N, C-alpha and C positions, 0 to 999 in steps of 0.2 A: 750234242746235236742228234735229233731223231728225224729221219727223212723217209718218206714213202716214195721210192723211185717210180713205182708204177703199181696202181691197184687194179689195172686192166679193165676198169669200168667203162672206158669210152669205146671199147671194142675196136680199137684201131692200133695197129702195131706201129708205134712211133718211138724213136730213140734207141731202137735195138738193131744191131748189125748181125746178120745171120752168117754163120760159117758152116758149110757142109762139104768141104773139099772141092767146091766148084762143080759138084755133081748135079745140082738142081734137084736132088732127091729129098733134101730137107725142107721143112716149112715151119713158119711161125704163124700162129693164128690166135686172135683174140675173139672170144665169143662168150656171151652170157657172163661177162665180168671175170673171165678167167683166161689164162694164157696156156696154149698147147704148143709144145715142141714135138715135132714128129717127122716121119718120113713117108713118102708116097708109096714106095715099094720096098719089099724086103731086100736088103743088100747082100744077103747070104754070107756075111762075114762081120767081124766087129766093125762098128761104125759109130760116129757121133755127130750130133748137130748142136752147135753152140749159138747162144744169143748174148752178145756183148752190149752192155749199156755204155755207149761210147761218148755220150755228151758230158760225162763227168768222170774225173779221176780221183783216186784216194791214195793216201800214203800211210804206210805203217811206220810210226815214229816212236822213239823212246818215250815211255811214260804215257802213251796214248793207246786206247783200245779201239779197234775198228771191228764192228760186227756186221756180218751180212746174214739176212734171213730170207727164206722163201717158204711158202706153204705148199706142200705136196698134196694135192687133192686126190690124185690117183695116177697109177701107171697101168698100162693096158696088159702087161704080162710080167712075170716074176723077174725076167732078165733085162727089164728096162730100168736102167739106173737114172735117177735124178741127181744132179750135182749143182751146188752153188759154190762159187770160188772167187778168189782174188788172183788175177792174171796180170803181171807187170806189163807195162806198155812196150818195154823193149824186147818182149818175147811174143812171138806169134801164138795166137790161141790154139793153133794146130798142134803145138808142142805140149799143151796142157801143163806147162811149167808154171807153177804158182802154188797156192794153197787151196785145196778143194775138199769140201765135205760131200761124200757120195753115198747114196743109199739105194738099194733095191729091196726085195722082200727078204733076202737072206743075208745081207752084208751091210755094215756101216764101215766106211773107209775114210781115213784122212790121207790125202795124196799130196805129194809135192811135184808130181809129174806122172806121165803115163807109165804104169807098172812100177811106180816108186811110192810105196805106202809106208807111212809111219806105223799104221796098223790096219788090219782087215778083220773086224770082229763079226762073228757069225752066230753068236747066241746071246740071249737076253730077253727081257720082257718086251722089248721093242718089236720083236719078230711077230708078236700077236696083233700089232697095229700097223698094217701095211699102207694105209692111206689116211688122209685128213690129219697130217702131222706137219709140224714146222721143223725145217732143217736149218740149223744155225751154226755158223763158224765165226768165232771171235779171235782176233789176232792182236796181241799186245806187245809193243816194243819194250824190251827190258834190257838195257845196256846194249850189247851187240847181238842179242838173241831175240827171237820172237816166240812168245808163249801162245799156243793155239788151243782153244777149247771147242770141241764139237758137241752139240746138244741135239737131241731129238725130243720134241715136245708134242704132247697129245692135245690136239685142238679141241676135241670133243670132251676132254676131261680137265677143263680149266688150265690148259697148258702144263699139265703134269709132266715132269721130266722123265722120259722113258730111257734115255741114254745120255751119258755125259762122260767125256774123257779129255784129259789135258796132256799135251805134248809140248816139247821145247825143240825148236830148231836153232842150234848153236852155230857159231862160225866154223866149227870143225865138222868133219863128216860124221853124222849121227848114225846110230844103228837102226836100220829099217827092218820091218818084218818082211817086206817084199822089195827087191831091188836095192840099189845103192844110192847114197845121198850125193848126187852130182847134178848140178853144182852144189858144193857143200854150204856155201854162205847163205844165210837167210835173206829174204826179200825185204830187208829193212831199208827205209829211206827211198824206195823205188815207187814212183807213181804207177798205179794200176787201175784196172777196171773191175766192175761188178759183172760176173759172167754166170749165166745159167746154161745148163747143158743136159742133153739126153745122150746117154751112152747105151748103145745096142750091143749087148754082150753075147753075140752069136759065135760060139766057138766051133760049131760043126756045120754051119750053113743051113740050118733047118728052121730057124725062127721066122715068124711073120714080122712085118714092119712094127716098130716100137713107137709109142707115144707116151708122154707124161703131161699131165695137166697141173698147172701151177697157179698160185695167186699171191698177191701182197709181197712184192719185192721191197724189202726195207733195208736201210742202212742206219746203224747207230755208231756215232763217233764220240768218244768221251774221254775225259781225263781219267787215267788209271794210275793215280799217283801212289807212290810208295810213301806212306805216312812217315815211316822211319825204318831204315834198314839196320840201325844201331851200330853202323860201322865206324862212327866217329868216337865211340866209347865215352860219350858224354850224354848225360841225361838232360836233354833240352826239350822244352815245350810240353813236358808232361807234368801235370799237377797231381801230387800224391794225396790220397785220402787214407787215413788209418785210425779214424775216430779221434785224432789229435793225441793219440797215445805215445807217438814217437817210436812205436814198436815196429812199424813197417818201414821197408826200404825199397828203393829202386836203384839198380846198379847195372851199368853197361860195361861189359868186359868181353874182349875177344869177339866183338861184333855181334853180341847178343844182349838181351835185356833179361835181368833176373828181378822178379818181384818176390819179396820174402819178408820175413819177420825176424827180429833179433832174438826174441825169446818166445818160448811156447806160452800162449795166452791162457791156457787152461780152460778154454771154452771155444765155441764157434766164433770166427773172427775173419775179417777180410781186409785186404789192402788193394786199393784201386789206383790206376794210373789213367788220367783223362788227358787226351790230346787237345790242347787248348787252341791252337791257331786256326782250326778250321771247323765249320759247322756244316752239317749235312741235313737235307730235308727229303723225306719220302713223299713224293707227290703222285697224283693219279697218272698212271702211264709211265712212271720212271722206276728204275731199279737202283737201289743203293746196296752195294755189296762190300762187306768188310771181310778181311781174312788176316790170320796170323799163324805163324808156324810154332807149334809146341815142340820144343826140342826135348825137354824132359821135365818131370816133376819128381820131387825128392821122396814122396811117399804116396801110398794108394789114395789117401783121403785129401790130397792137395788138388783141388779143382782149378784148372785154367779156364778163364771165362772171357769171352769176346762179346762186347755189348754195344748197342745203340741206346744211349740214355738221353731223352729229351731234356732240353735246357730248362723246361718248366719244373723239373724235379731234380733235387740234389742227388749226387751219386750215392749218397748214404741210403737213399730209399731203394736202390736197385730197381727202380721202376723204368721199364723200357723193354727192349728185346735182347735176350742174352742166350748164347749157346755156351754151355758149360760141360766140361769133360774131366773126369778122373779115370782111373783104371777100370772102374766097374759101371760107370754111368755116362750116358749122353743125354742131356736134357735141354729143353728150350723153355726159358722162363720169361714171364712178363713182370715179375717182381719176386721178392723173397717169399719162398714157399708157395709160389703161383706158377705152376708148370703146365704148359700145353702137353708135354709128355716127359717121362723119365724112363729111358730105355736101358735095360741092363743086359741085353744079349745081342750077339751079332758078330760078324767077322772082325769088326773094329776092336774087339776085346783083345785080339792077339797083337795089336799094334799099340803099345803103351806110350811110345815116343816117336819123334821125327814124323809128325803128322801135321796137316794143315787144317785149321778150323775155319769154316766159311759160313758167314751169316749174310744171306741175300734177302732183301726186303723190297717188294714190288707193290706200288700203290695201284689200287683198282677201285675207283669210285671212292667210297668212304672206308674201304677195307684195306688191309695190308696182307699180302701173301708172303709168308716167311719160309724160306728154304734153308735148312742147315745141312752142311756136308762135312764129312771127315775124309781127307785125302791122304794117301800114302806117299810121303816124300821120297821114299826109297824105292818105289815101284811105279815110276812114271805117272805120279799123281792119280793112281787108281782110286776110284770112289769106294771107300770102305763103308760109308754110311750116308744115307740121304733121306730126308723126311721133309714134307711140305705141309704147312697148316695155314689157315686163314684167320686173321683177327678181324672180326667184323665190327661194325659200329655198335652192335648190340652186345649183350652179355653172352659170351661163349662158354661152352662147357670145357673146363680144364681137367687135366688128369689129376692135378693136385691143387687144392685151394680154390678161391673164387676169383672170377674175372672182374677185378675192381682196381682202377677205373675200367669200365666196360669198353669204352670207345677205343678204337685203334689209335696209333700215334702218327697217323697221316697228317701231313702239312705242319708237323711240329719240328722246328729246328732242334738238332741233337748232336751229340758228341760221340767220337770214337773212344771207347773205354776198354782197357785191359784190366783184368782183375784176378787176384789169387783168393780163393775161398778155402779157409782152413776148417774142415768139417769135423771138428772135435766134439763129439756128443757126450763124452764122459770125462773130459779134462785130462786125458792121459797122453795125448800125442805130442811128439817133439815139434819144434817150429817148422812150418811149411815153407816151401819155395817152388816156383816154377820158372823155367828158362824159356824165353820166347825169341822169335826172330821174324823179320820181314812183315811188319805191320803195313797193311795195304788197304786202300779204299778206292772204289770206283762208283761213278754215277752214270747211268745210261738212260736214254730216252728223255732227258730233261732239256728244255730250252735254256738258252743263256739267260740267267737271271741275276739280279743284284744280290750279292752276299750281304746279309745283315751285319751290323757292327758286332764286334766280339769284345765283351767286357772280361778282362783277365787280370791276374796278379792282384786280386783283391785282398786287402788287409784292413783290420786284423782278421785272423782266421775266424770263420763263423763259429758261434757258440763260445767264443773266448769269454773268460770270466775274470773279474777283479782287475780290470785294466786301469792304469792311471788316467785321470781326466785330460792329460796332455796328449793322449793317443790321437792320432789322425786317421780318418778313413782315407785310404789311398787305393787307386786302381788305374789301369790303363784301358783305353778304348782303341781297338784296331779296326780299320774299315778300308775296303778297297777304293771307295769313292771319297772318303773323308767325312768327318763329323765336325760341325760347327760347335764352338764352346757353348753357345746358347741352347744347344740341343742335348746337353748332358745335364741330368738332374739327380739329386739325392734327396729323397723324402725321408726325413729322420723323425720318427715318432709323430708322423702326421704333418710336419712342417717341410715344405718343399724348399730346397736350397739350390740356387743357380749361381752363375757368375755375378749376378746382381746382388747377392746377399750371402757371400761367404765361400762359394766354391772356387777353388783355384784350378785353372786349366792351363797346361803348358804343352810343349811338344808340337809335332806337326799334325795336320788335319787327319792323316792316316794313322797316326800313332799318338793319341792324346794321353797325357799324364795328368791325373786328376787327384785332388786331395781336399779334405774338409776337416777343419779343426773346430774348436769352440765347444768341446764336450763338457758336460757337467759331472761332478763326482756324485756317486750314489744313484746313478740312473740305470735303468734297464732299457736297452736300445734295440729298435728294429729299423734298419735302413733298407730302402728300396732304391737301387741304383738303376737308372734308365739312360740309354743312349739311342738316338734316332738319327739315321743318315739322310742324305738329300733325297733318296728315293723312297723314304718312309720305312726302310728296314729298321727293326727295333731289337734291342737286346735288353734283358732285365736280370738283375741279380738281387736276391734277398740276403741280408746280412743281419745276424743277431749277435749281440754281445752286451756286456755290462761294465760299468765303472764302479762297482761296489768296492768298499774299503776291504783290504786284505785282512783287517782285524775285526771284520763284522762277526757278530755272534752266529755260529753255525751249529746245527744239530745234524749229524749224519743219520740218514734214515735207518741204516742198519744198526745204529747204536740205541736200540730201544731198551726198556727196563728188563731186569732179570731178577730172579729169586723174590717174587712177590713185591715188586716195587723198588728194589735196590737200583741205584744209579751211580754214575761217575761224572763229576762235574768237569774234570779236565782229563779226558781219556788220552792215553798215549798210543802211538802206533807201534805195533810189533810185527815181526814176520808172521805170515800166515801159518807156516809149519814149524815144528820144533827143530832142534839142531840136526837131528838125523834126517830131516826132510820127509818124514812119513806121516807123523801124527799132527793133528791140529794143535797149534800153539796156544798157550794160555799165559796171561799176565795179570797181576793184581789190579793194575790200573788201566786195563784194556777190556773192551767189550768182546774181543775175539774169544770164541769158545764159551762165553758165558751162557748159562741156561736160563731161559725165561719160562714162565708158566702160563699155559693157555687159559684165557679167561681172566687173568690178572695183569700180565705184562703185554700180552698180545692175543689176538685171535686170528687163526689161519686155518684154511680148509685142507691144506696139504698134509697128508698122513704118511706119504712115502718119502723118507729122508734120503733121497738120491744124493750121494756125495758130491757129484759135479755141480749140483744146484743148491748145496747147503754148506758152502765152504767156510763162511765166516762165523755163522752160528749153527754148527753141525748138529746140535741136539734139539733144535726147534723146528717147527713146521715152516717157519718163514724162510723162503728161498732167497739165497744171496749168491751173488757172483760179481766178478769185477765189472764195474759200471761202464767201462769203455768211454768215459767222459774225458775231456781234456785234463791233463795232469795239473793238479794244484801244487803250489810251491811246498806246502808242508809235507807232501808225500815224497817229493824229491829230496827235501832236507833230511827225511828219515831213511833215505837209502833207495827208495823206489823199488821197481820190479826186480832189479838186480839182487836186492836183499830180501825178496819175497814180500814186499810191502805193497799192497794194492788198495786202490780206491774202490771199495765194494759198494754195491747198490742192492736194493731189494727188487726181486723179479717174480714172475709167476703170480702176479697180483690178481686177486679175485674179489668180486663184490661181497661186501659184508666183513671183510678182514680189517683189522686195526692194530695199531702199535702205539704204546704209551711212552712218553718222554718226560721223565722227571728231571728237573735241573734247578739250579739256583740262577734264575734268569736275571739279567741286568735290568736296572730301573730304566724306564722310558717308554715312549710310544714308538711302535715299529710297523713298517710295512713288511709283510712276510711273503717270501717267494719259495715255491717248491721247484727244485731242479729235477726235471724228468725228461726222458726220451719216449716218444709216443709214435710207434710205427704202425701205419696202416689202420689207424683208428680215427674216425672223424671227430670223436669227442671222448673225453675222460673226465671224471669228477671225483675229487677227494674233498673231504672237509677237515678243517682244523677245529678241534674241540677242546674245551677246558674241562678236565676231570674234576667234578665237584664233590666226589666222595673219596674215601680212603682207597689207596691203590693196592692194599694187601687184602682187599675183600672182593668177593664176587658181586656180580650185578652192579657194577659201577655206574654212576650217573654222570652225565656230561652236559655241557652247554655249548651249542654250536656257535663258533666265532665267525666263520666264513667259509667260502668254497674256493677250491683250486679247479678252474675249468680249463683243461688242457685241450690243445688242438694238435693235429698231426704234425710231427717234426721229423719223421724218419728215424734213423738211429742217432741223430744229433740231438744234443740236449738243449732245452729251453728253460728259461725261468718263468714259472707260472705264478702270477700275482694272486694273492688272497683277496677275493672280492665278495660282494653280496651274491645271492643265489642267481641273480640275473646276469652277473658278470659285468655290471655297468659301473659300480662304484667301488673303489678300493676300501678295504677294511683296515682301520688302524687298530692295532692290538696294543693294549697297555699291560706291561709286565713289570715285575719287580719282586725278587725273592724266590723262595722255593714254590714251584707249581708243577703241575703235570698237564702237558698238552697231549692230545691224541690225534694221530693222522688216521682217518677212517676212509674206507674205499666204497664208492657207490657205483660209478660207471667205469668198468674196466675192460680188459681185452677179452672178447668172447672166444677168440680163436687161439689164445695163448701164444700170440706171435711175439709181441715186443712192447711191453710197458715196463720201463725201468725207472725207479725213483732213487735219487742220489742223496740230496741233502735239503734241509730247510735253512734259509738264510734270513736273518732279521736285520733290516735296514732302518736306521734311525729316521724317524719321521719328523720333518720340519714343515710346519704349516706354510703353504705357498704365500708369497707376498704378491698381492694383486697390484698390477701396474697398468697404466694407460699409455699406449704408444700411439704416435701420430705421424702422418706423412702427407705431403702435398700431392703424392702420386700413389695410385693403388698398389703398384709393385714395389713401393718403398724408395729409398731406405726409410725405416721407421726409427723414431727416437722416443725414449721415455719422457713423458711430461711430468716433471717434478712438481709443477704447480697445481696438479690436479688434486681435488678434495674427494676422498673416498669415504662414503658412508656405508659401512658394511651392514648396519642394522636395516637400513631401507634399500640396500643394494642399488645405490646410485653413485655416479661420479660426476662432479661439476668442474668445469674449466672455462677460462675466458675464451671468447671467440677469437680466432686468429686466421686472417686471410679470407679469400673468397671460397676456397674449397679445401677441406681437410678430410683425410681418411683416418679412421681410428680402429685400433684392435686392442685386445686385452691379452696380457701375458702373466705367467706365474701362477695361474689357477685354471681349473677346468670349468670355466664359465664362458658365456657368450653374450654379446650385446643384444638386448631385446628391443630397445627403442632409442631414438635420438630426438631431443627437442632443443630448439634454439630460441632464446628470448632474452631481451634486455642485455645483449652482449655476452651472454653466457650459453655454454653448451652443456646440457644435462643428458647423461646416458644412463639408462637403466639396464642392469645385467641380470642374467638368470643362470 
């Protein structure tokens, strides 16, 4: 809830009750759209005048944040204090017993009563801005305590934070800078009022009468939910992402969450935990704030990351807003290697652990203002680091990388994500882990709105490969208002499935359980899952997988020719390193450590053989590293990562490079797919070519068979079909016997960010059987017409007329009906 109590624009004092000790010396006045609290005559002693908004009360409750704000336009003298506070109704305002943020030219105070101060701060940048500031006090119920944060914002500088400090009022007597904590108990669960106050701090009776001029009294009340305090020691509601490697883990123990990896991956790697039950939206005028406590990291290059990831983007892309910290860096990212800033110096360097990361995102028109903070858990939440940037609708200048996509993430539903980033640049680091606590989220300034549906627990895992055709797509849809079965759809390779044609929906309206079967073997699938609630809220998930045969013919991209055209038809998997674990391993029937020759077996532009990027073929310019794809069974059967056996891929791919693959190919016609991950690239192009000259000679000649036209996939792998150059028609490749195919690169990664190619898979091509299906209703159900006569030469289908109205569609082939004619009791359809 966001509420303007009074903008003072009517120039009438209404709703405010004055307190001035009954002296008649105090006054409240509205003029020129502003509110002045003052006194007629100098009282020659300390004195205050209060204005209580008595028509409404507020209560600080557990899990709820109450924030009061007032703009301080000016004070007439240095010792004229302005205060905004919460005063419980069971306490007279004369006692000043409550929570108050107080400011004059030289002090910022958090008070619990008269001369009872949590702190009185007298230095800081805020001293240079005595007027045109916003004074804010937020109060959050947390168990039996109240957490208070005081902020001073610069109105003339886009509300830049000049001061911020957080304190906790516990049930016990807390240590105050001034005075004693009496009564000790916090003001939790007590109804109270919004109070504005002028305090005349005249200690020697010499000051003239004081006044303060104020504007825009506002109240924000919002849920300040603990996403997870991890006290149940059970990992619930968090979805893990680790590239499908199985190397990442989430573990709750002793009231904390550890994100880690079982084994060192030998390269940069991350493990993410996405909180599934709730979605957050950054809207104009609202603030979404995430926080988490970093208890410890196990090594300097283990980054703890707190993120807002829009649902439009898989977490694998890291597209969103992320604050990341290791021992030496604090950075704000919009994506992988896209940093608003990467700061490497400051007081925060001395605090390596027991800190709080805060990511605050405020919508402003089409822009998002992002503030990151690092707070000291061991020193009363002292602000160790704070920086604010604005992500506009246009392309902004980043400290590192390009602002793409340029637009901000305003109005995009997103998730609370925690992440461990293993920043291993040379393959030498041990496995990383970070230990976290108290994941927290709040939304302020937002009206009550419908929460969109939430699609969760989707299976199979996206990018799954070689699944049996008996696999079912399954997921749940959660919604606060409920979703009707008819409002859930799965579009599978362009065909929409509902409850009317195969979708099974069970469970309650607020927790639907959905599944879809009927998959075919040998297919590459793209499913778009959509759910719409009664208020039009929508959620969508994209799912990619295939049902290729596990015995399909596969060529690993890193297994290219060696020694002027030599090849291995049935290579074996061996550990990457020798028995001593130091040198690259070699085996007679393995491509590991084989040496190819440039211009014969491969062509590559890389001349620097950096060990971390040339692990599989260390003597060649072709860069290789573990692909981070889902693990295939043959790698598990060979012992997997525990025995040093990795699924390698080719990386650092540049235009003009190529690799040759000589094999004894099985006889038949095939559809060919290239398995690759394409990060932050709108397009990529590789061609598959047949080498038509000897492979032990230079200046080899080739015949182009088709193109692999990739689209952005993040770090998740996709199967890219071999098609014509336009990408419209699949290319069927006929093979049989010894031949050499070449994978050549044309459009690649200009920024060297992430293009990884894993393998080529050859799927037996079976010519589609064209069939005519008919129904008496446009939405079906449709049945195959076995009596239809299909003339492929003339591209016509003839069938006897049946009933008054019939709807027809074609299945089994990529064709469409061009025309329909009815004559002499027969229906003739022409297709194209």
